Structure formats: structure tokens, C-alpha cells
N, C-alpha and C positions, 0 to 999 in steps of 0.2 A: 415571605417565602414565594419562590417561583412555582407556577403550576406544575412544571416538569418534576419538581421534587415532592409533590404531593403523593402519598401512598394510597392511590386509588387505581381503579381499572383504566386501561387504555381507552375504553369507550367513553368514560367520563372525561378524561383529559382531552380527547379529541373534540367532544362537544363544547367544552369550556373554551378551547382555542377558537372554535367556530363563532362563539359568542363574544370574542374579543378579550377574554381574560388572559392576563399575563402573570399577574401576581395576586396572591391572596390578600384580602383586607385583614385588619387586625382581628376583627370578630371571627372571621373564617379560620385564620391561622390558629386561634386559641380553641375554637369550638369543635372543629372537625375531628381532631385526634381524640378528644374526650367522648364525643358522640359515637365514634367508631369503636370505642371500648365499652359502649352500652351504658355510659354514666348518665344519670339524671343531671339536668343542667338548668341554670338560671342565667339568661343573657340579658344584661341591661344595655340596650343600644337604641339609637335613633334610626329613623327611616334613612335609607341611602347608604347604610354601612355594609350592605351585602349579606344580611342575616338570612335571607331566603336560601341562598346557595349554601350557607353554613349548615343548615339542617337538611336541605334537600340531598346533598351529596352523600352523607352517611346513610340516609334512609334508602336511597336508590341502590347503594352498594349491598345492603342486606336483604333486599326484596327477593323472595323465592318466586321466580318466574313461572314455575310449574304449579304453584298454588294460585288459583284464580280468586280467592277470597280477599277481602280487605285486610291489609297488614299494617298500614300506617294511616293515622287520622290527624289532619291539621285543622284546627279551628281558627277562624279569622273573624274580626268584628263586622266586616262589610262584604257585600257580594262582589264589589270591585276588587278588594284585596284577594278574595277567594279566587277570582278569575285570574288575577295577576300571578298568584302563587302557583296555580295549576299550569299556567303557560310556562313559568320558569321551570317547573318540574319536567314538562314535556321537552323543553329545549335541552336540558341537561341529560335527559334520558334518550336523546335522539338516536344514539347508536346502541342502546340497550334494548333490543327488540323483545317484545313479549310483556313489557310493563305498561299498564294502562292507568291513567289518572282521570278522575271524575270530580268536577266541582258541583257541589249541591248548595243551593241558596234559594231564597224566596224571590218572587217576581218572575219565575219561569215555571212552565208546566211541570209538575212533579213526576208525571208518568214518563217523561223523557229521561229524567234522572234515574228513575226506578229501572228502566230498561238498560241504561248504561251500567248500572251497578250489577244487574243480573248477568250481563254479558261478560263479566269478569273484570274487576278493577281492583288492583292491589293498593292503590293510594287514593284516599278520599280527602278532598279539601272542601270545607263547608263552613257556613255560618252556624252559630249555636242553635237558633230556632229551627231551621230546616233540618239540621243534623239530628236533633232530638226527635223530630217528627219521623224521620226514617228509622231511628233506633227503637223508640218506644211505642209510637202510635201505629205505624204501618209495618214495622218489623221487616223492613226491606234492606236494612244494613246490619249484617251480622258482625258482631264484635269479638267473636271467640278467637280469631287469629290475629287480632290487632296487637302488635308488640311495641309500637311507638306512637305516642300521642304528643302533639305539639300545640301549645297555646301561643299563637302569634298575636302580638300587640294585645297582651292580656289586660293591660290597664284600660285600653279603649273598650274592650268587651265588658268589663265591670262597670265602666261609666254608662254604658248603653243598657244596663240592667240585665245582663246575661248570666249573672252569678249562679242562679238556681239551675239554669240549663247546663252550664259548665259542670257543676257538681254532679248532676244526674248523669252526664256523659262519662265523667271520671269514674263514677261508681259502677257504670255498666261495663267497664273494661277490666280485664284481669289485673290483679295487684302486682304481678311481676313484670308489668310493662315498663318501658323507658318513658319517662315523662320530661318533656322539654318545655321551658317557658321563656318567652321573650317579651320584654316590656320596656318602654322608655322610662317609666318611673316605677318606684317600688312603694306604693301606699300600703297601709296596714292590711286591707283585704287581700292583696296579692301575697303578702308575707304569710297570711293565714292559710291560703291555698297551698303554697309551697311546703309549709310545715305539715299539713294534713295529708297531702297526696304525693309528695316526692320523697325519695329515699336518698339521704345524704347527698343533696344536689351540689354540684360544683358551680361556683359563681364566677361569671365573666362580666366585666364592666368596661365599656368604652368610655374613657375619660371625657369630661366636658370639653377639653381643649380640642378633641377630635370631632365634636358635634357638627360644626360647619366646615365644609371642605375648603381646603386652601385653593382649590381650582375655581371657586366661585368669587368673582369680584363683587363686593358689596358696596352699594352707594345709596344715598338718600337725598331728597330735596325737600325743603320747607316751602309750603305752598298753601294758598287759600283754598277752601273747599270749592268755591265757585270756579276756580281755574283748573280743576282736576281733569276735566274732559279734554280741554284744549291741550293741557300738558301731556296727556296720554297720546293724543294724535301726534304731537311733535316728537315724543320719544320713539314711537313706532316709525315715524318718517325718517328719523336720523339713524337709528340703529338697524332698521330693516331686518328684523329677526326672521329666520326660517320657521322657527317654532317659538311662540311666546305664550306664557300663561299669565293672565291678569287676574289677580286674586282680590276678591271682595268679601266682606264679612257677612253680608246678608244676601238672601236669594233675590229680594227686590232690587238690590243694587246691581247684582249680576244682570238682571233683565234690563235695567236702565242703561248700563254701560254697553251691553251687547247691541241694544237698539241704536245707540249713538254711533257705534262703530259701523253698523249696517248702513245707516244713513250716509255716513262718510264714504261708503264704498270700500271699506276695509274687510278683507276676507276673514270673518270671525264667526264663531259659534259659542254656545254657552253650555255649561253643565252644572247642575245642582240637584238637590234631593227631590225636587218635584218632578223631575223627568223620569219616564219609564226606563227600565233597565235596557230595553232594546234601543231606545233613543240614545242613552249614554254610550252604549257600545258603538253605535253608528258614528257618533261624534268623535269618539276616541280613535276609531279606525281612520277617519278622514284626517284627524290631526297627526297621527303617526305616519300617514302616507303623504303628508305635506299638501293635502288638498285644501286645507285651511291653515292659515298662518298664526291665528290668534285664538286662544281658548280662554273664555272668561268663566271663572269658576269660584265657588265657595271652597272652604277647606276640605270638602269631601274629595276634591281632586288632589290634595296635597299628600294624602296617604292612601296607599293601596291601589293605585291605578297604574296600568302598564303604559307609561308615557315615555317615549324615547327621545333622546338628544334635544332637550329644550335648551336653547341658547340664551333666552332672556326671560327673567321673572320680573313682573311689575306688581308690587303690592299697592293696589289702588287704595286700600285701607291698611293701616297698621293693624296687625293681627291682634285678636283679643288676648291671646296668651303667648308668652315668650316661646314656648316649644312649638307653637303653630308656625312661627317665623322660620324655625329650623326645618320643619317639614316642608314648608313652601319652597324655600330656596334650595332644598335638597333635591328638587326635581331637575335642577340644572347642575352642570359641572360633574356629571357622572362618568364612570369608567375612565377617569383621568383626563377628561376633556374639559376645556375652559368653559366656565359658566358666568352668568352676569345677573345680578339682582338689584333692582332699584325700588326704593320704598318712598311713597308720597306721605309726608308728615305734615299734618295741619296743626294749628296752634293748640287745639284741645287734646291732641294725642302726643304732644312732644314728650311729656313725662313717661308715657307708656313706651315710647320708642327708646328712651334712655334706659329703661329696664331691659329692653331687648338687647341693647349693646352690652350691658353688664352681663347678661345671661350668656351670650355667645362668646364673650371674651375675645372678640375679633374687632379690628378697626373697621369702621364703616365710614366711608368718605362722603362728605357733603358736596353736592354738585348743584349747578343751576340748570333749570329747564332750558333746552335749546331755544334760541331766538329764531325768528322767521328767516333771517339771513342764513343761519346754520341749516335750517330745514331745506331751503332752496339749494344751498351748497351740496347737501347730501343727494338731492335729486339730480343735480348736474353731474356729480361724480359717478353716480350709478349709471346714468345715461352714457357718459363717456366710456366707462368700463364695458358696458353692453355693446356699444358700437365698435370698440377696439377688438373685442372678442369676435364679432361678426366679420370684421375685416381680416383677422388672422385665420379664421377657421372656415369661412364660407366662400363659395364661388360667386363672384359678383358681376361676371361679364354681361349677363342679360340685363342687369340693372343699370350698368354703365351705358348700355344702348338707349335705355329710357332717358337717362340723363342727357344724352346727346340730342334728344328730341325737343328740349326746351328752346325757346326763342333766344337768340344770341344777345338780346337786350338785357337778359338776366345774367348776373355773374354767378359763379359757383358759390360764392359767399352768400348771395341772396337766397339761392335755392336751399343751401344747407341750413341757413337761419330759419327759413320758413318750415322746413321739415322738423327742426328742433322745437319750434314753437308748437307744432302739432303734437309733439310727443311729450313735452314737459309742461306741466301746469305749475308755473312759479307762483308763489304766494306774494301778495302785495305786502311790502314791508313799510310799516309806519311806526311811530313811537307808540301809538295807541294799541297796536296789536302785539307789542313786544311784552311777553308775559313777565319777564324779569323786571321790567320797569313797573308793571302793574302791581307786582308783589310789594314794592316799596319796602325794601329791606326785609322781605319775606313775611313779616307779621304785623301788618296794619289790621285793624279790626275788620272782621268779615261782615260787619253790619252794613257797610256802605255798598256791598256787592249785590244785595238782594234786589231782584226785580229788574236788573239791567240786562239788555240783550247784548250778546257778544259781538254781533254784527248787525249793522243797519243796512238795509237794501237801498234802493234808489230814493227812499223817502227821508234819509238822513235822520231817522228816529223821530219824525214829526209826531207820531202817535206812539205811546208806549203800549206794550201788550198788557191788557187788563181783562177783567171778567166779562166785559161786554164784547170781547172780540173772540173769534174762532180761528184756530190754526188750520190752514189748508195745505195739503200735500200734493205735489205735482211731479211727474216723472220726467223732468228735464233738469239739467244742471250745467256746470261749467264745461263739461266735456262736450256739450251740445252748443257751446259758444253763446249760451244764454246769459243776458245781463238783467239787472233789476228793471231797467226801463222797458225791456221786452215783455216781461210779465205784467208790469203796470199797464202798459199800453194795450196788451191783449185783453186783460180782464176788464178794464174800463170800457174798451171799445165793444167787446162781444156782449158784455152784461149790461151796458148802458148805465153804469154807476159812476159817481164822481170819485176822483182820486182820494178825497179825504175819508172815504170809506175803507181804505186800505192802509194797514199799518206797516210793520217792518217786513222786509223781504230778505230771506236768507238763501243764498245760492251755494249749494254744495256740489261735490263732484258729479254725482249722477242724479241727484234729486234737488228739489227746492221746496221751501216753505214760505208762506206769506200769511199775514193776519188780515181778516176782514171783519166788519161789524156783524154781529149776530143776525141782524134783521135781513142781511143780504147773503148770508153764508150758503144757504140751500140753493139759492138762485145761481150763485157763482159756480158751485159744484156741478149743477145740472147743465149750465150753459157751456162751461169750459171743458168738461169731460169729452174727449174725442176731438177737440179742436187742435190746430197746429200752431206751434210756436217755433219760429226759426226753421220752418219746414218739417218739424217733427211732430207727429201725432202724440198727444199726451193723455195720460190717465190722471184724473183729479178726484180726490176724496178728502173728507175731514181727517185730520191727523189723529192718530191714536196716541195720546199723550202719556208718557211714562210718569209713574208716581214717584 
């Protein structure tokens, strides 16, 4: 159904148009008329189906603006989802002046929330724990005028142990309220709640064939665990996403991947459960504003976060559950826009990924990891496009004058080639660094990969990295025109040590790492910190190794 045909106020329609809505989603088309008739509802739907607007629109239509007491309560499993739902309400209520929404959740000073409620808020969105605190302990949230209660992602709230809090909240609100429940699954505890607390609820179910959006292109690659980081670098280099989420199953792996991206000079940050709420919100704002291009996250970011226009999802790990895959890729391809999801599948997780394919009932195409040649081609194409746009859109007269100042012994081709070399860092292409050749039909045993360094510096791998060596970090890299022999010469010369004390040397874009014997590591750090390499003063310290 088109938004124009929706039987709601012009203020709501105007806000929906501002948000880019044109047509209702299936869950919205079915739920809104029933909720407008004050029916109790059970909606079985996944993330990304538009369920927030499905219950927000009817709630906003029946709010009494002259009554400053809470009239609707929405319970969410996480503070991130509570914030997202509150933001969605505010956007839809943009032109309905006099309606206030407050989100209440842990991790934020409660006094601020108390003041916001006292100042008059008709819509409360909260997590169960903090909401019950306001209702029963502090008595700062009056429930006498609440006529609509929504349990959003009810199955997740039950998994998180909120059943007792939810029932206490349900019992604290008058029986003639409208009770709305949305859940991705319908386990027995959910059915027990619906039977006990709802009145003749209407059931709406989004069929499994609609779980994954047709707008998301789904692909996967078979890969060794030891090649994942390099594969991630290449995927990002070739696809150049404006916003990409890299999903990992564990917080420790999020930390590891984020560190690797930082060292590579990729504009990335991380989000997982150990971060404070203020940190999470800062990261999300930077991601939504395109100040960072890559967000590395656990599944906490798959559900309930206000993340806009993600053009690429990379599943660094195959998700633990099939529905997590749906939640992850649901971050991309929203509002009718094209999305893209790539999953890295190792030998040990192949069966798990087969289950994902059966669950989604969608074809997922197998691809190969880009080669170094393809990475270089992508860099060249981006550079050509950037230069072409500059030529078409910018005034270049002053710069042409600079060009005329070059000695006539240089041709235009020489000058242009030199400028290109300064702007494009092409990767060396060899058979050894072609990841598709290393995969050897994708699934050779991972046992042979342990302990091998992906790059050898000027030492040609003469010494392998072992427990008797210490990893040293140095703030110069390829962009400073530094080569392994520069580091080797500087360290041996300044520190007065022999070359056999130095192991592998890894040169990255903005940083470098090298290994030295334990017995000289402190001396190397002390002597080299503040020295110059290739004319640049460097900072040197022992590397903080990810576990």
C-alpha cells in the first residue's frame, strides 16, 4: 500500500515522506489497521521488516497531547534498541507538536530520566530493569493513564531473563489496555504471556520467504582461518564501502580485527558489550555520519541499533545461530536500497553455513577472494574516477601554471606518472601473496598455516618469530617510502647490534613491525625512540599483541 492511501493524519504522512517512505511493508500494512482499531496483536517478524513504524504510527495517532502523563509504554531488550525506537518515534512525530518521548535504560544517570518524565512525556520506551525501577522502586513513572503496552523483541527479553520484570510491569498497568507483542520466534514462554495478558490477540506473521530482503546480494567465500585478515583487507579495498559492518562472534575477536584494521590504516572502530553506553553512542554517531567507514561488532549491533545506509556486511565469522545471520544482513539493503553481504566460511563451519542457507531459503553465491591484481585494479579505477571528477568540476588554471614550471626535460607523461606513484600504493603481485592460490581449492588443512608470517621483511624470513623474540612497533610505513632495509640499517647502526638479532620486518601503510631478540629489545626501544628514518622522527615501543 502507498503511504498516500494510509488512513492517518497529514502530519504523520508528511513525516513519513521526509523519512523516505513510499510504500508500507507487509507487517505495516497488516498491523496498522488492527492497532488503530485498538486490537491486541501478536506480530511475528524479523529485524528490518519495519515493525517499529507499524506500532509507532497507531500509538502517535491516539496520544492525547493535552495529557502530559505517560500513555504508551514500549519495552525493549537492550538500551540500544530503546534509543533506536525512541528516535523513530521522534521522527514520525516530527510534525505532531506537543508529543514527547523519553527513553529509560541503565547505564545513564537516572535523575536525568526522572526529570524528563516529570516534564511531561506521553511515550516511554525502556528496558525492563530500568522501567520496573521507575514504576515500583522510585514511583517516578505513573501507569494510570497508560493505554498501550508494546513488548518489542519479546523473545530476546525472555532470553535475557526479564520475564519476572515484564510480568510485574504488565500487572502494574490497567487490564483494559491494548497489549502488543512482537517477536521473531514463538517459544512456549511467549505463548504463555500472550495467553495470560492479551485479549483475543490478532496474529500477523511475516513468512520465512520474506525474512531476507531481495535487495541484499548474498555471497560467501571458503577460506582458511589464517587468511581471514588478509581476505578482509582485500574485500574492503575492492568494494570500497561507504559504511561496512564486520561481524564477529566474540568480543575478543572484535578487538583483534579492529586492531588489525587500525594498523593497516583503515578508518574503523569497534562496538561490543564491554563498551560504556556513551562510547557506543559516540561510535554509532561517527559511523552514521560517515566519519568512520568500518564498524567491527558482535551481534549486539545486529539488532536494535540506529544504523543507516550500510552498503556492505562482512561476516568475519559464520553466526552461531541462523537467525543471527538474518539480523546481521538485515542492516544492509533497507528502504529499498541495494545491499551486499559476504560471509567467510572456514572448514569447521561449513555445515553451520549450510544450515544458514536452508534457513533463509535464498541462493547464496560462492565467490573467490580478490587477488592482488584485482586490489590494484580497484585502486587505479578509484584514482581515475577521482581525477576525472576533479577535471570536470574544479578550476585548474593555477595548477596548470605550476605544471609549466617543470623543466622541459620532463615530459607530461613523466610528471603524471610521478604524481600517480605518489598517490597510489600498488601492492606487489606474486604467486605467494595470491590468496586464492594459497587456499589450494579452498580447503587444505589449516595445520600447515600455523606460525607462518604473512610477509617477510628484508630478512627473507631468516628467523621465524618465536618466544625468544619481541615484537616492536614503529610509526613509519610505506607512505613514508620506508623499506625493510631502512629499518634494518637504522636499528643495527643506532643500537650497535648485529643483523641476526632482528627477525621478520613487516611494512604496513602507516606503521611497521619488526622482531628482535628479547635480550636487546629494551635497548632497541630506548635507542630508536625519537630517531629519524627516511627523514621522519619515529616513535617506537613494544607492540601490544592481540590474543
